[in-house]
C-alpha positions in Angstrom: 48.4 14.6 42.3 49.4 14.3 46.1 47.5 10.8 46.4 49.6 9.5 43.4 52.8 11.1 44.7 51.9 9.1 48.2 51.4 5.8 46.2 54.7 6.5 44.3 56.6 6.8 47.6 55.0 3.8 49.2 56.0 1.5 46.3 59.6 2.9 46.3 59.8 2.2 50.0 58.4 -1.1 49.4 60.7 -2.1 46.5 63.7 -0.8 48.4 62.9 -3.2 51.4 62.5 -5.9 49.2 65.4 -5.7 47.2 67.9 -4.8 50.0 66.7 -6.4 53.2 66.7 -9.9 54.1 63.1 -11.4 53.4 62.7 -12.4 56.9 63.2 -8.8 58.1 61.0 -7.3 55.3 58.2 -9.5 56.2 58.4 -8.8 59.6 58.5 -5.0 58.9 55.3 -5.3 56.7 53.4 -7.5 59.2 54.0 -4.9 61.9 53.2 -2.0 59.5 49.6 -3.2 59.1 48.8 -2.1 62.5 49.2 1.5 61.1 47.1 1.3 58.1 49.7 0.3 55.7 48.2 -1.6 52.7 44.7 -0.2 53.5 42.3 0.5 50.6 38.9 2.1 50.3 37.4 -1.3 49.7 38.4 -2.5 53.3 34.9 -2.1 54.6 32.9 -3.6 52.1 35.1 -6.6 52.0 34.6 -7.2 55.8 30.9 -6.8 55.5 30.6 -9.3 52.7 33.0 -11.9 54.5 31.0 -11.7 57.6 27.7 -12.3 55.3 29.4 -15.8 54.5 30.5 -16.5 58.0 34.1 -15.4 57.8 35.9 -12.6 59.4 34.4 -12.8 62.9 37.6 -11.1 64.3 37.3 -7.8 62.6 40.7 -6.4 63.8 42.9 -9.5 62.8 40.9 -9.8 59.4 41.7 -6.2 58.4 45.4 -6.5 59.4 45.4 -10.0 57.2 43.8 -8.3 54.2 46.4 -5.5 54.4 49.2 -8.0 54.7 48.2 -10.0 51.9 47.9 -6.8 49.6 51.6 -5.6 50.8 52.8 -9.2 50.1 51.1 -9.3 46.5 53.1 -6.1 45.7 56.4 -7.3 47.4 56.2 -10.4 45.1 56.1 -8.1 41.9 59.3 -6.6 43.2 60.9 -9.8 44.5 60.4 -11.2 40.9 63.2 -9.3 39.7 65.8 -11.3 41.8 64.7 -14.7 43.2 67.7 -17.3 43.8 66.8 -21.0 43.5 67.9 -21.3 47.3 65.5 -18.5 48.1 62.6 -20.1 46.2 63.5 -23.7 47.9 63.0 -22.1 51.3 59.8 -19.9 50.9 58.1 -21.9 48.0 56.4 -25.0 49.4 54.4 -27.1 46.7 52.2 -30.1 47.7 49.7 -32.2 45.7 49.9 -33.6 42.4 53.0 -33.5 40.1 52.9 -31.1 37.1 52.0 -32.7 33.7 55.0 -33.6 31.6 55.8 -30.6 29.3 56.7 -33.1 26.3 53.6 -35.2 26.7 51.3 -32.3 27.7 52.5 -29.3 26.4 49.1 -27.6 26.1 47.8 -26.7 30.0 45.2 -24.4 31.3 46.5 -22.8 34.6 44.0 -21.9 36.9 44.4 -19.9 40.2 42.2 -17.9 42.4 44.8 -15.8 44.3 46.2 -12.6 42.7 49.5 -12.6 44.4 50.4 -16.3 43.4 51.3 -15.3 39.8 54.9 -14.0 39.9 56.1 -17.0 42.0 54.3 -19.4 40.0 55.5 -18.1 36.7 59.0 -18.8 37.7 58.1 -22.4 39.1 56.2 -23.5 36.1 58.8 -22.1 33.6 61.4 -24.3 35.5 59.3 -27.2 34.5 59.0 -26.2 30.8 55.4 -24.8 30.9 55.7 -21.4 30.1 52.1 -19.7 30.2 50.5 -16.8 28.4 48.5 -14.8 31.0 44.9 -13.7 30.0 44.1 -10.1 30.9 41.4 -7.5 30.9 42.5 -3.8 30.4 41.5 -1.6 33.4 39.3 1.4 32.4 40.9 4.7 31.7 42.0 6.3 35.0 40.6 9.1 36.7 42.3 11.7 38.9 44.2 10.1 41.7 44.2 6.7 39.8 46.6 7.3 37.2 49.3 5.5 39.2 47.5 2.1 39.6 46.5 2.3 36.1 50.1 2.6 34.8 51.3 0.1 37.5 48.8 -2.5 36.0 50.6 -2.2 32.6 54.0 -2.5 34.3 53.1 -5.7 36.1 51.6 -6.9 32.5 55.0 -6.3 30.8 56.7 -8.1 33.8 54.8 -11.2 33.1 56.1 -10.9 29.5 59.5 -10.8 31.0 59.3 -13.8 33.1 57.6 -15.8 30.5 58.8 -14.4 27.1 55.2 -14.9 26.1 52.7 -12.1 25.1 49.8 -11.9 27.4 46.5 -12.3 25.6 43.8 -9.7 25.9 40.1 -10.7 26.6 36.9 -9.5 28.0 36.5 -6.4 25.8 35.8 -5.3 22.1 39.6 -6.0 21.4 39.7 -9.4 22.7 42.2 -11.7 21.1 40.1 -14.9 21.3 41.7 -16.2 18.1 45.0 -16.0 19.6 43.7 -18.0 22.9 42.4 -20.7 20.7 45.4 -20.8 18.6 47.8 -20.9 21.5 45.9 -23.5 23.6 44.7 -25.9 20.6 46.7 -25.4 17.6 50.2 -24.4 18.9 49.6 -26.6 22.1 51.1 -24.3 24.7 50.0 -23.2 28.3 47.7 -20.3 29.1 46.9 -18.9 32.5 43.6 -17.6 33.6 41.8 -16.4 37.1 38.2 -17.3 36.6 36.7 -15.6 39.7 35.8 -12.1 38.1 32.3 -11.1 38.0 30.7 -12.8 34.7 27.3 -12.2 33.2 25.0 -15.1 33.7 24.3 -15.3 29.8 27.9 -15.8 29.0 28.8 -18.1 31.8 28.0 -21.5 33.3 27.0 -21.6 36.8 27.9 -23.6 40.0 27.1 -23.5 43.6 29.4 -22.2 46.3 28.5 -21.4 50.0 24.8 -21.9 49.0 24.9 -19.2 46.2 25.5 -19.2 42.5 28.9 -18.3 41.1 29.3 -18.0 37.3 32.4 -18.8 35.3 33.1 -17.6 31.6 31.9 -20.6 29.7 33.7 -20.4 26.3 37.0 -21.2 27.5 35.7 -24.1 29.7 33.9 -25.4 26.8 36.9 -25.4 24.7 38.8 -27.2 27.5 36.3 -29.9 27.9 35.9 -30.2 23.9 39.7 -30.6 23.4 40.3 -32.6 26.8 42.9 -30.3 27.8 44.7 -30.7 31.3 44.0 -28.2 33.9 46.6 -27.2 36.5 44.4 -25.7 39.4 46.7 -24.0 42.0 45.9 -22.0 45.0 48.7 -20.1 47.1 48.1 -19.5 50.8 50.5 -17.1 52.7 52.3 -18.7 55.5 51.8 -16.1 58.1 54.6 -17.2 60.3 57.5 -16.3 57.8 55.9 -14.9 54.5 56.4 -18.3 52.5 53.8 -19.4 50.1 52.1 -22.9 50.8 51.1 -23.9 47.3 48.4 -26.6 46.4 48.4 -28.1 43.1 45.7 -30.2 41.6 45.7 -31.5 38.2 42.4 -32.5 36.3 42.5 -34.2 33.0 39.0 -35.9 32.9 35.9 -33.9 32.5 32.2 -35.4 32.6 30.8 -32.0 31.3 31.4 -28.3 31.5 29.0 -28.2 34.5 30.9 -30.7 36.4 34.2 -28.7 35.7 32.6 -25.3 36.8 31.8 -27.0 40.1 35.2 -28.4 40.6 36.5 -25.0 40.2 33.9 -23.5 42.6 34.8 -26.5 45.3 38.6 -25.6 45.1 37.9 -21.7 45.4 35.6 -22.5 48.7 38.5 -24.6 50.0 41.0 -21.9 49.5 38.9 -19.5 51.1 38.1 -21.5 54.2 41.8 -21.9 54.5 42.5 -18.1 54.6 39.4 -16.1 53.9 41.5 -12.9 54.0 43.6 -13.8 50.9 40.8 -13.6 48.4 41.0 -10.1 47.0 37.5 -10.0 45.4 35.6 -9.9 48.7 34.5 -6.2 48.0 32.7 -7.6 45.1 31.6 -11.0 46.4 27.9 -9.6 46.3 28.2 -9.5 42.6 30.0 -12.9 42.3 28.0 -14.8 44.5 24.3 -14.6 43.9 21.3 -15.9 45.4 20.0 -19.1 44.0 
């Protein structure tokens, strides 16, 4: 109970800062607070060990602080999504790369991202361009003692995605998967879907690619559907600008696929590039030994 109460107090303080203070001041406070353990999780040590296995995180002190900062900014983005003015987005949301597909010509798009905290800013940006995505989600397990706050916070975030898009998220990854709803939206109704593909996936249900000399597996069913129907992919990565807390967003549009295997390798290459830009931003380092397997 005490653990969950502290989590509630921390979220309350963060939400107050984000909603009441100028972003430049809030970001400076959050960056400074990482010195004192704010943003720390139980998986921090495992993340650093895995990063160093793949040649990242040599400066452990800065790496740990940056990981904490990313976690705090991810949460701040959620609270900031309740109020983001156009001028605020113009200042802190910096987009480069390919233009988005025309929503009238290509209404059916698969949005792919590897960065957890990119979601709420991206939903707003894509919706402004007429592409309102349906997010795919995997329900968390029933919470243990001390984990109930995070469990209910997951569902609150999910409802906020619906608030931003007006589109019900689609459940995948368990016995209640709504795969028919996914196919209907993407192929029949021809509307966008968003996915984060870099979660641990069983090899028998996946297509493999090579990243950092290891095998990484992506769920094959969705990729096969995309290749078969020639659905455009908007592959975007979001890297935190450490100077002012803005987001540097790179967009790559894929609309020609030679094979499912080639598409999987393109996704792996994009993830590797994003990690090289800012290794501490990848939220799945604690489980990298499960995601990246020896060839």
